[in-house]
All heavy atoms as a GROMACS GRO file, in nm:
protein
  522
    1MET      N    1   1.267  -2.480  -0.379
    1MET     CA    2   1.338  -2.359  -0.394
    1MET      C    3   1.372  -2.299  -0.260
    1MET      O    4   1.289  -2.289  -0.169
    1MET     CB    5   1.252  -2.262  -0.475
    1MET     CG    6   1.320  -2.126  -0.499
    1MET     SD    7   1.221  -2.041  -0.623
    1MET     CE    8   1.200  -1.888  -0.532
    2LYS      N    9   1.493  -2.261  -0.239
    2LYS     CA   10   1.539  -2.207  -0.117
    2LYS      C   11   1.546  -2.054  -0.129
    2LYS      O   12   1.605  -2.001  -0.221
    2LYS     CB   13   1.674  -2.260  -0.081
    2LYS     CG   14   1.724  -2.208   0.056
    2LYS     CD   15   1.860  -2.270   0.090
    2LYS     CE   16   1.907  -2.211   0.223
    2LYS     NZ   17   2.036  -2.257   0.258
    3ILE      N   18   1.487  -1.987  -0.030
    3ILE     CA   19   1.487  -1.840  -0.028
    3ILE      C   20   1.611  -1.796   0.050
    3ILE      O   21   1.632  -1.837   0.159
    3ILE     CB   22   1.359  -1.786   0.037
    3ILE    CG1   23   1.239  -1.821  -0.048
    3ILE    CG2   24   1.373  -1.632   0.051
    3ILE    CD1   25   1.112  -1.775   0.009
    4GLU      N   26   1.690  -1.712  -0.010
    4GLU     CA   27   1.807  -1.662   0.059
    4GLU      C   28   1.766  -1.536   0.142
    4GLU      O   29   1.726  -1.434   0.081
    4GLU     CB   30   1.915  -1.622  -0.047
    4GLU     CG   31   2.045  -1.577   0.021
    4GLU     CD   32   2.152  -1.548  -0.080
    4GLU    OE1   33   2.163  -1.624  -0.175
    4GLU    OE2   34   2.222  -1.450  -0.059
    5ILE      N   35   1.773  -1.546   0.271
    5ILE     CA   36   1.728  -1.441   0.357
    5ILE      C   37   1.846  -1.344   0.380
    5ILE      O   38   1.954  -1.382   0.417
    5ILE     CB   39   1.678  -1.488   0.494
    5ILE    CG1   40   1.560  -1.585   0.464
    5ILE    CG2   41   1.639  -1.380   0.584
    5ILE    CD1   42   1.508  -1.655   0.585
    6PRO      N   43   1.827  -1.217   0.350
    6PRO     CA   44   1.932  -1.117   0.369
    6PRO      C   45   1.966  -1.102   0.518
    6PRO      O   46   1.895  -1.141   0.604
    6PRO     CB   47   1.881  -0.992   0.313
    6PRO     CG   48   1.726  -1.010   0.316
    6PRO     CD   49   1.704  -1.157   0.306
    7GLU      N   50   2.083  -1.042   0.541
    7GLU     CA   51   2.134  -1.024   0.680
    7GLU      C   52   2.043  -0.928   0.760
    7GLU      O   53   2.025  -0.943   0.879
    7GLU     CB   54   2.274  -0.971   0.681
    7GLU     CG   55   2.371  -1.068   0.617
    7GLU     CD   56   2.509  -1.006   0.605
    7GLU    OE1   57   2.534  -0.895   0.659
    7GLU    OE2   58   2.602  -1.073   0.552
    8THR      N   59   1.985  -0.830   0.693
    8THR     CA   60   1.897  -0.737   0.759
    8THR      C   61   1.756  -0.773   0.739
    8THR      O   62   1.720  -0.850   0.647
    8THR     CB   63   1.916  -0.595   0.709
    8THR    OG1   64   1.882  -0.591   0.567
    8THR    CG2   65   2.060  -0.550   0.732
    9GLU      N   66   1.664  -0.730   0.817
    9GLU     CA   67   1.519  -0.758   0.804
    9GLU      C   68   1.457  -0.674   0.690
    9GLU      O   69   1.350  -0.710   0.638
    9GLU     CB   70   1.443  -0.733   0.934
    9GLU     CG   71   1.481  -0.834   1.040
    9GLU     CD   72   1.399  -0.816   1.164
    9GLU    OE1   73   1.320  -0.713   1.174
    9GLU    OE2   74   1.404  -0.901   1.249
   10LEU      N   75   1.512  -0.565   0.653
   10LEU     CA   76   1.460  -0.481   0.547
   10LEU      C   77   1.553  -0.484   0.428
   10LEU      O   78   1.674  -0.481   0.438
   10LEU     CB   79   1.451  -0.334   0.598
   10LEU     CG   80   1.343  -0.302   0.692
   10LEU    CD1   81   1.352  -0.159   0.737
   10LEU    CD2   82   1.207  -0.319   0.625
   11ILE      N   83   1.494  -0.500   0.309
   11ILE     CA   84   1.570  -0.489   0.186
   11ILE      C   85   1.507  -0.385   0.102
   11ILE      O   86   1.384  -0.357   0.107
   11ILE     CB   87   1.586  -0.622   0.115
   11ILE    CG1   88   1.447  -0.682   0.087
   11ILE    CG2   89   1.666  -0.721   0.188
   11ILE    CD1   90   1.450  -0.804  -0.009
   12TRP      N   91   1.589  -0.316   0.017
   12TRP     CA   92   1.539  -0.201  -0.059
   12TRP      C   93   1.565  -0.230  -0.206
   12TRP      O   94   1.668  -0.280  -0.245
   12TRP     CB   95   1.612  -0.073  -0.017
   12TRP     CG   96   1.577  -0.037   0.121
   12TRP    CD1   97   1.640  -0.067   0.239
   12TRP    CD2   98   1.455   0.039   0.160
   12TRP    NE1   99   1.569  -0.009   0.345
   12TRP    CE2  100   1.458   0.050   0.301
   12TRP    CE3  101   1.353   0.096   0.086
   12TRP    CZ2  102   1.358   0.120   0.368
   12TRP    CZ3  103   1.259   0.161   0.158
   12TRP    CH2  104   1.257   0.171   0.300
   13GLY      N  105   1.470  -0.183  -0.292
   13GLY     CA  106   1.485  -0.187  -0.435
   13GLY      C  107   1.421  -0.314  -0.496
   13GLY      O  108   1.426  -0.425  -0.442
   14ALA      N  109   1.363  -0.297  -0.618
   14ALA     CA  110   1.295  -0.406  -0.682
   14ALA      C  111   1.390  -0.520  -0.720
   14ALA      O  112   1.356  -0.638  -0.716
   14ALA     CB  113   1.223  -0.355  -0.808
   15ALA      N  114   1.517  -0.484  -0.758
   15ALA     CA  115   1.612  -0.589  -0.793
   15ALA      C  116   1.642  -0.679  -0.672
   15ALA      O  117   1.640  -0.804  -0.687
   15ALA     CB  118   1.740  -0.524  -0.850
   16ALA      N  119   1.670  -0.622  -0.561
   16ALA     CA  120   1.702  -0.699  -0.438
   16ALA      C  121   1.578  -0.780  -0.394
   16ALA      O  122   1.588  -0.895  -0.352
   16ALA     CB  123   1.755  -0.611  -0.328
   17ILE      N  124   1.462  -0.717  -0.403
   17ILE     CA  125   1.335  -0.788  -0.360
   17ILE      C  126   1.309  -0.908  -0.454
   17ILE      O  127   1.264  -1.008  -0.408
   17ILE     CB  128   1.219  -0.684  -0.358
   17ILE    CG1  129   1.243  -0.586  -0.242
   17ILE    CG2  130   1.086  -0.753  -0.339
   17ILE    CD1  131   1.144  -0.465  -0.242
   18GLY      N  132   1.334  -0.886  -0.582
   18GLY     CA  133   1.318  -0.991  -0.679
   18GLY      C  134   1.399  -1.109  -0.647
   18GLY      O  135   1.352  -1.226  -0.661
   19LYS      N  136   1.522  -1.093  -0.600
   19LYS     CA  137   1.606  -1.208  -0.562
   19LYS      C  138   1.546  -1.285  -0.443
   19LYS      O  139   1.553  -1.408  -0.442
   19LYS     CB  140   1.741  -1.161  -0.527
   19LYS     CG  141   1.824  -1.110  -0.645
   19LYS     CD  142   1.958  -1.055  -0.604
   19LYS     CE  143   2.028  -0.999  -0.723
   19LYS     NZ  144   2.156  -0.943  -0.686
   20VAL      N  145   1.484  -1.216  -0.349
   20VAL     CA  146   1.422  -1.284  -0.240
   20VAL      C  147   1.291  -1.355  -0.272
   20VAL      O  148   1.267  -1.468  -0.221
   20VAL     CB  149   1.396  -1.186  -0.124
   20VAL    CG1  150   1.319  -1.243  -0.010
   20VAL    CG2  151   1.531  -1.125  -0.071
   21ILE      N  152   1.215  -1.298  -0.359
   21ILE     CA  153   1.082  -1.352  -0.390
   21ILE      C  154   1.088  -1.443  -0.512
   21ILE      O  155   0.989  -1.500  -0.555
   21ILE     CB  156   0.973  -1.251  -0.403
   21ILE    CG1  157   0.997  -1.157  -0.527
   21ILE    CG2  158   0.958  -1.166  -0.278
   21ILE    CD1  159   0.882  -1.064  -0.557
   22GLY      N  160   1.207  -1.459  -0.574
   22GLY     CA  161   1.220  -1.546  -0.690
   22GLY      C  162   1.168  -1.496  -0.819
   22GLY      O  163   1.113  -1.571  -0.899
   23ARG      N  164   1.185  -1.361  -0.848
   23ARG     CA  165   1.138  -1.305  -0.967
   23ARG      C  166   1.246  -1.215  -1.025
   23ARG      O  167   1.341  -1.180  -0.954
   23ARG     CB  168   1.016  -1.219  -0.943
   23ARG     CG  169   0.900  -1.299  -0.888
   23ARG     CD  170   0.774  -1.240  -0.936
   23ARG     NE  171   0.662  -1.326  -0.891
   23ARG     CZ  172   0.542  -1.313  -0.929
   23ARG    NH1  173   0.515  -1.224  -1.018
   23ARG    NH2  174   0.449  -1.390  -0.883
   24THR      N  175   1.233  -1.180  -1.152
   24THR     CA  176   1.324  -1.086  -1.210
   24THR      C  177   1.293  -0.951  -1.152
   24THR      O  178   1.191  -0.926  -1.092
   24THR     CB  179   1.307  -1.081  -1.368
   24THR    OG1  180   1.172  -1.038  -1.393
   24THR    CG2  181   1.333  -1.218  -1.427
   25GLU      N  182   1.377  -0.849  -1.181
   25GLU     CA  183   1.351  -0.711  -1.134
   25GLU      C  184   1.224  -0.662  -1.194
   25GLU      O  185   1.139  -0.607  -1.118
   25GLU     CB  186   1.466  -0.624  -1.173
   25GLU     CG  187   1.452  -0.481  -1.126
   25GLU     CD  188   1.565  -0.387  -1.164
   25GLU    OE1  189   1.661  -0.433  -1.223
   25GLU    OE2  190   1.553  -0.270  -1.130
   26LYS      N  191   1.198  -0.686  -1.322
   26LYS     CA  192   1.075  -0.642  -1.383
   26LYS      C  193   0.950  -0.706  -1.327
   26LYS      O  194   0.853  -0.649  -1.296
   26LYS     CB  195   1.083  -0.665  -1.535
   26LYS     CG  196   0.970  -0.611  -1.614
   26LYS     CD  197   0.986  -0.624  -1.762
   26LYS     CE  198   0.865  -0.574  -1.840
   26LYS     NZ  199   0.884  -0.588  -1.978
   27GLY      N  200   0.960  -0.841  -1.301
   27GLY     CA  201   0.852  -0.916  -1.244
   27GLY      C  202   0.823  -0.874  -1.100
   27GLY      O  203   0.709  -0.865  -1.057
   28ALA      N  204   0.931  -0.850  -1.027
   28ALA     CA  205   0.915  -0.805  -0.886
   28ALA      C  206   0.847  -0.665  -0.889
   28ALA      O  207   0.756  -0.638  -0.805
   28ALA     CB  208   1.051  -0.797  -0.818
   29PHE      N  209   0.892  -0.576  -0.976
   29PHE     CA  210   0.838  -0.441  -0.977
   29PHE      C  211   0.689  -0.446  -1.010
   29PHE      O  212   0.609  -0.378  -0.948
   29PHE     CB  213   0.912  -0.354  -1.076
   29PHE     CG  214   0.867  -0.212  -1.077
   29PHE    CD1  215   0.913  -0.128  -0.979
   29PHE    CD2  216   0.785  -0.158  -1.173
   29PHE    CE1  217   0.872   0.002  -0.971
   29PHE    CE2  218   0.748  -0.028  -1.174
   29PHE     CZ  219   0.791   0.059  -1.066
   30HIS      N  220   0.647  -0.533  -1.107
   30HIS     CA  221   0.506  -0.541  -1.138
   30HIS      C  222   0.430  -0.602  -1.019
   30HIS      O  223   0.317  -0.550  -0.986
   30HIS     CB  224   0.493  -0.639  -1.259
   30HIS     CG  225   0.349  -0.659  -1.296
   30HIS    ND1  226   0.265  -0.555  -1.341
   30HIS    CD2  227   0.271  -0.769  -1.291
   30HIS    CE1  228   0.147  -0.603  -1.366
   30HIS    NE2  229   0.146  -0.732  -1.337
   31ALA      N  230   0.482  -0.700  -0.951
   31ALA     CA  231   0.414  -0.755  -0.827
   31ALA      C  232   0.404  -0.650  -0.718
   31ALA      O  233   0.304  -0.644  -0.658
   31ALA     CB  234   0.490  -0.879  -0.777
   32LEU      N  235   0.506  -0.570  -0.704
   32LEU     CA  236   0.504  -0.467  -0.601
   32LEU      C  237   0.400  -0.359  -0.633
   32LEU      O  238   0.324  -0.322  -0.550
   32LEU     CB  239   0.644  -0.397  -0.592
   32LEU     CG  240   0.757  -0.485  -0.534
   32LEU    CD1  241   0.892  -0.426  -0.560
   32LEU    CD2  242   0.732  -0.504  -0.383
   33GLN      N  243   0.400  -0.315  -0.763
   33GLN     CA  244   0.304  -0.212  -0.807
   33GLN      C  245   0.163  -0.263  -0.792
   33GLN      O  246   0.069  -0.189  -0.765
   33GLN     CB  247   0.330  -0.176  -0.952
   33GLN     CG  248   0.455  -0.092  -0.967
   33GLN     CD  249   0.437   0.051  -0.925
   33GLN    OE1  250   0.403   0.076  -0.808
   33GLN    NE2  251   0.458   0.141  -1.014
   34SER      N  252   0.138  -0.399  -0.812
   34SER     CA  253   0.005  -0.458  -0.802
   34SER      C  254  -0.038  -0.482  -0.655
   34SER      O  255  -0.151  -0.527  -0.635
   34SER     CB  256   0.002  -0.587  -0.883
   34SER     OG  257   0.037  -0.560  -1.016
   35GLY      N  258   0.054  -0.463  -0.563
   35GLY     CA  259   0.017  -0.486  -0.424
   35GLY      C  260   0.017  -0.636  -0.386
   35GLY      O  261  -0.050  -0.672  -0.291
   36ARG      N  262   0.092  -0.721  -0.459
   36ARG     CA  263   0.089  -0.864  -0.434
   36ARG      C  264   0.208  -0.914  -0.352
   36ARG      O  265   0.225  -1.036  -0.342
   36ARG     CB  266   0.092  -0.932  -0.572
   36ARG     CG  267  -0.032  -0.907  -0.649
   36ARG     CD  268  -0.033  -0.984  -0.780
   36ARG     NE  269  -0.155  -0.956  -0.850
   36ARG     CZ  270  -0.167  -0.964  -0.983
   36ARG    NH1  271  -0.064  -0.993  -1.052
   36ARG    NH2  272  -0.285  -0.937  -1.037
   37VAL      N  273   0.284  -0.825  -0.290
   37VAL     CA  274   0.397  -0.870  -0.212
   37VAL      C  275   0.368  -0.821  -0.060
   37VAL      O  276   0.382  -0.705  -0.036
   37VAL     CB  277   0.528  -0.809  -0.261
   37VAL    CG1  278   0.645  -0.857  -0.175
   37VAL    CG2  279   0.550  -0.842  -0.409
   38PRO      N  280   0.328  -0.918   0.022
   38PRO     CA  281   0.301  -0.879   0.161
   38PRO      C  282   0.427  -0.828   0.228
   38PRO      O  283   0.542  -0.880   0.213
   38PRO     CB  284   0.261  -1.009   0.228
   38PRO     CG  285   0.237  -1.102   0.118
   38PRO     CD  286   0.308  -1.054  -0.002
   39GLY      N  287   0.416  -0.722   0.306
   39GLY     CA  288   0.529  -0.661   0.377
   39GLY      C  289   0.609  -0.560   0.297
   39GLY      O  290   0.700  -0.504   0.344
   40ALA      N  291   0.561  -0.527   0.172
   40ALA     CA  292   0.631  -0.432   0.087
   40ALA      C  293   0.562  -0.296   0.097
   40ALA      O  294   0.440  -0.287   0.105
   40ALA     CB  295   0.632  -0.481  -0.055
   41ARG      N  296   0.642  -0.192   0.096
   41ARG     CA  297   0.588  -0.052   0.102
   41ARG      C  298   0.673   0.034   0.011
   41ARG      O  299   0.795   0.008  -0.004
   41ARG     CB  300   0.605   0.009   0.243
   41ARG     CG  301   0.524  -0.063   0.346
   41ARG     CD  302   0.379  -0.018   0.346
   41ARG     NE  303   0.310  -0.070   0.459
   41ARG     CZ  304   0.225  -0.180   0.457
   41ARG    NH1  305   0.213  -0.245   0.343
   41ARG    NH2  306   0.164  -0.220   0.558
   42ASN      N  307   0.609   0.134  -0.048
   42ASN     CA  308   0.680   0.227  -0.132
   42ASN      C  309   0.704   0.350  -0.048
   42ASN      O  310   0.613   0.414  -0.003
   42ASN     CB  311   0.593   0.265  -0.252
   42ASN     CG  312   0.671   0.346  -0.358
   42ASN    OD1  313   0.757   0.423  -0.317
   42ASN    ND2  314   0.645   0.320  -0.483
   43VAL      N  315   0.832   0.380  -0.021
   43VAL     CA  316   0.872   0.494   0.062
   43VAL      C  317   0.951   0.589  -0.024
   43VAL      O  318   1.060   0.556  -0.071
   43VAL     CB  319   0.952   0.442   0.182
   43VAL    CG1  320   0.997   0.563   0.272
   43VAL    CG2  321   0.879   0.343   0.264
   44ALA      N  322   0.895   0.702  -0.041
   44ALA     CA  323   0.960   0.813  -0.120
   44ALA      C  324   1.009   0.759  -0.256
   44ALA      O  325   1.120   0.791  -0.306
   44ALA     CB  326   1.084   0.868  -0.045
   45GLY      N  327   0.926   0.680  -0.328
   45GLY     CA  328   0.956   0.630  -0.461
   45GLY      C  329   1.047   0.510  -0.461
   45GLY      O  330   1.082   0.464  -0.571
   46ARG      N  331   1.078   0.454  -0.346
   46ARG     CA  332   1.165   0.337  -0.346
   46ARG      C  333   1.092   0.225  -0.273
   46ARG      O  334   1.035   0.248  -0.166
   46ARG     CB  335   1.299   0.371  -0.277
   46ARG     CG  336   1.398   0.260  -0.289
   46ARG     CD  337   1.533   0.315  -0.245
   46ARG     NE  338   1.628   0.211  -0.265
   46ARG     CZ  339   1.746   0.194  -0.195
   46ARG    NH1  340   1.773   0.287  -0.109
   46ARG    NH2  341   1.826   0.092  -0.216
   47TRP      N  342   1.102   0.098  -0.327
   47TRP     CA  343   1.032  -0.013  -0.265
   47TRP      C  344   1.119  -0.071  -0.157
   47TRP      O  345   1.240  -0.092  -0.174
   47TRP     CB  346   1.001  -0.113  -0.368
   47TRP     CG  347   0.878  -0.077  -0.453
   47TRP    CD1  348   0.884  -0.027  -0.577
   47TRP    CD2  349   0.749  -0.082  -0.416
   47TRP    NE1  350   0.754   0.003  -0.617
   47TRP    CE2  351   0.668  -0.035  -0.520
   47TRP    CE3  352   0.681  -0.128  -0.296
   47TRP    CZ2  353   0.526  -0.027  -0.513
   47TRP    CZ3  354   0.540  -0.122  -0.292
   47TRP    CH2  355   0.467  -0.069  -0.399
   48GLY      N  356   1.054  -0.100  -0.043
   48GLY     CA  357   1.119  -0.169   0.064
   48GLY      C  358   1.038  -0.291   0.103
   48GLY      O  359   0.918  -0.297   0.092
   49LEU      N  360   1.108  -0.399   0.150
   49LEU     CA  361   1.038  -0.519   0.190
   49LEU      C  362   1.086  -0.562   0.330
   49LEU      O  363   1.204  -0.572   0.356
   49LEU     CB  364   1.070  -0.630   0.092
   49LEU     CG  365   1.016  -0.770   0.132
   49LEU    CD1  366   0.861  -0.775   0.121
   49LEU    CD2  367   1.070  -0.878   0.038
   50HIS      N  368   0.989  -0.584   0.420
   50HIS     CA  369   1.016  -0.636   0.551
   50HIS      C  370   1.006  -0.786   0.538
   50HIS      O  371   0.898  -0.846   0.524
   50HIS     CB  372   0.912  -0.585   0.652
   50HIS     CG  373   0.940  -0.626   0.791
   50HIS    ND1  374   0.854  -0.705   0.860
   50HIS    CD2  375   1.047  -0.596   0.875
   50HIS    CE1  376   0.912  -0.731   0.981
   50HIS    NE2  377   1.021  -0.661   0.989
   51VAL      N  378   1.119  -0.853   0.536
   51VAL     CA  379   1.129  -1.000   0.507
   51VAL      C  380   1.048  -1.083   0.607
   51VAL      O  381   0.982  -1.174   0.563
   51VAL     CB  382   1.278  -1.044   0.498
   51VAL    CG1  383   1.285  -1.192   0.471
   51VAL    CG2  384   1.348  -0.966   0.391
   52PRO      N  385   1.057  -1.062   0.733
   52PRO     CA  386   0.976  -1.145   0.828
   52PRO      C  387   0.821  -1.142   0.796
   52PRO      O  388   0.755  -1.243   0.807
   52PRO     CB  389   1.007  -1.088   0.967
   52PRO     CG  390   1.142  -1.033   0.953
   52PRO     CD  391   1.144  -0.979   0.816
   53THR      N  392   0.773  -1.023   0.763
   53THR     CA  393   0.630  -1.012   0.727
   53THR      C  394   0.603  -1.090   0.602
   53THR      O  395   0.498  -1.162   0.592
   53THR     CB  396   0.591  -0.864   0.709
   53THR    OG1  397   0.623  -0.794   0.827
   53THR    CG2  398   0.446  -0.853   0.672
   54PHE      N  399   0.690  -1.082   0.503
   54PHE     CA  400   0.667  -1.160   0.376
   54PHE      C  401   0.669  -1.305   0.406
   54PHE      O  402   0.580  -1.376   0.357
   54PHE     CB  403   0.785  -1.124   0.278
   54PHE     CG  404   0.772  -1.206   0.153
   54PHE    CD1  405   0.682  -1.180   0.055
   54PHE    CD2  406   0.870  -1.307   0.128
   54PHE    CE1  407   0.671  -1.256  -0.054
   54PHE    CE2  408   0.866  -1.376   0.013
   54PHE     CZ  409   0.766  -1.356  -0.084
   55LEU      N  410   0.763  -1.356   0.480
   55LEU     CA  411   0.769  -1.502   0.512
   55LEU      C  412   0.656  -1.547   0.601
   55LEU      O  413   0.604  -1.654   0.581
   55LEU     CB  414   0.903  -1.537   0.578
   55LEU     CG  415   1.026  -1.511   0.491
   55LEU    CD1  416   1.156  -1.543   0.569
   55LEU    CD2  417   1.022  -1.600   0.365
   56ALA      N  418   0.606  -1.462   0.687
   56ALA     CA  419   0.494  -1.497   0.777
   56ALA      C  420   0.368  -1.510   0.699
   56ALA      O  421   0.279  -1.584   0.741
   56ALA     CB  422   0.480  -1.388   0.888
   57SER      N  423   0.356  -1.454   0.579
   57SER     CA  424   0.236  -1.463   0.503
   57SER      C  425   0.219  -1.607   0.448
   57SER      O  426   0.110  -1.642   0.407
   57SER     CB  427   0.237  -1.366   0.387
   57SER     OG  428   0.335  -1.400   0.293
   58PHE      N  429   0.326  -1.684   0.454
   58PHE     CA  430   0.313  -1.825   0.408
   58PHE      C  431   0.290  -1.923   0.521
   58PHE      O  432   0.276  -2.039   0.492
   58PHE     CB  433   0.440  -1.863   0.332
   58PHE     CG  434   0.456  -1.786   0.203
   58PHE    CD1  435   0.536  -1.674   0.196
   58PHE    CD2  436   0.383  -1.823   0.092
   58PHE    CE1  437   0.552  -1.607   0.080
   58PHE    CE2  438   0.402  -1.755  -0.027
   58PHE     CZ  439   0.477  -1.645  -0.033
   59GLN      N  440   0.286  -1.877   0.642
   59GLN     CA  441   0.257  -1.967   0.760
   59GLN      C  442   0.113  -2.010   0.751
   59GLN      O  443   0.023  -1.936   0.730
   59GLN     CB  444   0.286  -1.901   0.886
   59GLN     CG  445   0.426  -1.853   0.909
   59GLN     CD  446   0.522  -1.968   0.921
   59GLN    OE1  447   0.491  -2.066   0.973
   59GLN    NE2  448   0.648  -1.943   0.874
   60THR      N  449   0.091  -2.141   0.777
   60THR     CA  450  -0.044  -2.190   0.779
   60THR      C  451  -0.102  -2.179   0.917
   60THR      O  452  -0.031  -2.178   1.017
   60THR     CB  453  -0.047  -2.340   0.732
   60THR    OG1  454   0.032  -2.413   0.826
   60THR    CG2  455  -0.002  -2.358   0.596
   61ALA      N  456  -0.235  -2.165   0.923
   61ALA     CA  457  -0.304  -2.154   1.049
   61ALA      C  458  -0.297  -2.292   1.118
   61ALA      O  459  -0.296  -2.398   1.060
   61ALA     CB  460  -0.446  -2.114   1.027
   62THR      N  461  -0.294  -2.287   1.256
   62THR     CA  462  -0.282  -2.407   1.335
   62THR      C  463  -0.415  -2.480   1.345
   62THR      O  464  -0.422  -2.594   1.373
   62THR     CB  465  -0.224  -2.377   1.471
   62THR    OG1  466  -0.306  -2.281   1.531
   62THR    CG2  467  -0.083  -2.328   1.461
   63THR      N  468  -0.525  -2.406   1.326
   63THR     CA  469  -0.653  -2.464   1.336
   63THR      C  470  -0.709  -2.494   1.200
   63THR      O  471  -0.700  -2.415   1.108
   63THR     CB  472  -0.757  -2.372   1.414
   63THR    OG1  473  -0.763  -2.250   1.345
   63THR    CG2  474  -0.708  -2.352   1.556
   64PRO      N  475  -0.764  -2.615   1.182
   64PRO     CA  476  -0.814  -2.648   1.049
   64PRO      C  477  -0.942  -2.565   1.017
   64PRO      O  478  -1.021  -2.534   1.108
   64PRO     CB  479  -0.847  -2.799   1.059
   64PRO     CG  480  -0.859  -2.822   1.203
   64PRO     CD  481  -0.773  -2.724   1.276
   65ARG      N  482  -0.969  -2.542   0.888
   65ARG     CA  483  -1.092  -2.468   0.849
   65ARG      C  484  -1.209  -2.562   0.857
   65ARG      O  485  -1.202  -2.679   0.828
   65ARG     CB  486  -1.071  -2.414   0.712
   65ARG     CG  487  -0.958  -2.316   0.701
   65ARG     CD  488  -0.943  -2.271   0.558
   65ARG     NE  489  -1.051  -2.188   0.519
   65ARG     CZ  490  -1.062  -2.128   0.403
   65ARG    NH1  491  -0.966  -2.136   0.316
   65ARG    NH2  492  -1.168  -2.059   0.368
   66ALA      N  493  -1.322  -2.508   0.892
   66ALA     CA  494  -1.441  -2.588   0.906
   66ALA      C  495  -1.494  -2.615   0.763
   66ALA      O  496  -1.485  -2.536   0.672
   66ALA     CB  497  -1.547  -2.509   0.980
   67ASN      N  498  -1.549  -2.732   0.752
   67ASN     CA  499  -1.603  -2.773   0.622
   67ASN      C  500  -1.747  -2.715   0.611
   67ASN      O  501  -1.828  -2.747   0.685
   67ASN     CB  502  -1.609  -2.924   0.613
   67ASN     CG  503  -1.647  -2.972   0.475
   67ASN    OD1  504  -1.680  -2.891   0.386
   67ASN    ND2  505  -1.651  -3.099   0.452
   68VAL      N  506  -1.760  -2.625   0.514
   68VAL     CA  507  -1.894  -2.563   0.502
   68VAL      C  508  -1.992  -2.643   0.418
   68VAL      O  509  -2.109  -2.614   0.416
   68VAL     CB  510  -1.883  -2.419   0.447
   68VAL    CG1  511  -1.813  -2.331   0.546
   68VAL    CG2  512  -1.813  -2.416   0.310
   69ALA      N  513  -1.939  -2.737   0.336
   69ALA     CA  514  -2.030  -2.814   0.254
   69ALA      C  515  -2.089  -2.927   0.339
   69ALA      O  516  -2.017  -3.007   0.402
   69ALA     CB  517  -1.949  -2.881   0.143
   70ALA      N  518  -2.219  -2.930   0.351
   70ALA     CA  519  -2.282  -3.027   0.435
   70ALA      C  520  -2.383  -3.116   0.354
   70ALA      O  521  -2.439  -3.078   0.264
   70ALA     CB  522  -2.356  -2.965   0.551
   0.00000   0.00000   0.00000
C-alpha cells in the first residue's frame, strides 16, 4: 500500500488524516480519539497530523534488540 504524502507537513481533519493513514473518516476519528496515531494533536476541537512524525514512527531501530531469553 502506498501512502500519498500531502504537499504540506501538516494535515487537518479526520477525513484528510484517514486518507493518509488508510482508514475511513470514522475509523480515523476513532484512532485519533484513542491516541493511536503518532504525531496527531487535537487543537481547538480539530485534529491535526504532522506527517513526518507519523511516518517516523514506522522507522526501525538500527541496532538489533538483545535476546533476553537465555
